[in-house]
C-alpha positions, 0 to 999 in steps of 0.5 A, spaced: 931 673 276 931 669 270 939 667 270 938 666 278 932 661 278 933 655 281 931 648 277 924 647 278 922 654 278 924 657 272 918 657 268 914 660 274 920 665 274 920 667 267 913 668 267 913 673 273 919 677 269 915 677 263 908 679 266 912 685 270 915 687 264 909 687 260 906 691 265 911 696 264 909 696 256 902 697 258 904 703 262 908 706 257 914 705 260 918 700 256 917 698 249 915 691 247 922 690 243 926 693 249 922 688 254 922 682 249 930 683 248 932 683 255 928 677 257 930 673 250 938 675 252 937 673 259 934 666 257 941 664 253 944 659 257 939 658 262 934 654 258 934 647 255 928 649 250 929 656 248 923 656 243 918 654 249 921 659 254 920 664 248 913 663 248 912 663 255 916 670 255 911 672 249 905 670 253 907 673 260 908 680 256 901 680 253 898 678 260 902 684 263 901 689 258 893 688 259 895 690 266 899 696 266 903 699 271 904 706 271 908 711 275 902 715 278 
């Protein structure tokens, strides 16, 4: 998602991906470290402001973790 995001949609796409993986964290399907690492790696070469993009990822993971996604 992050690598394919078009200009003008990148922030929204990063947030959407982070919220989704955050839901998996909340549901116990992923660890925070796994989700953060995957998203951080996807940002390399796909952002002009890595620090700001990583903040978006952290915020999205936190929001998603509060709204768990489970297999049930």
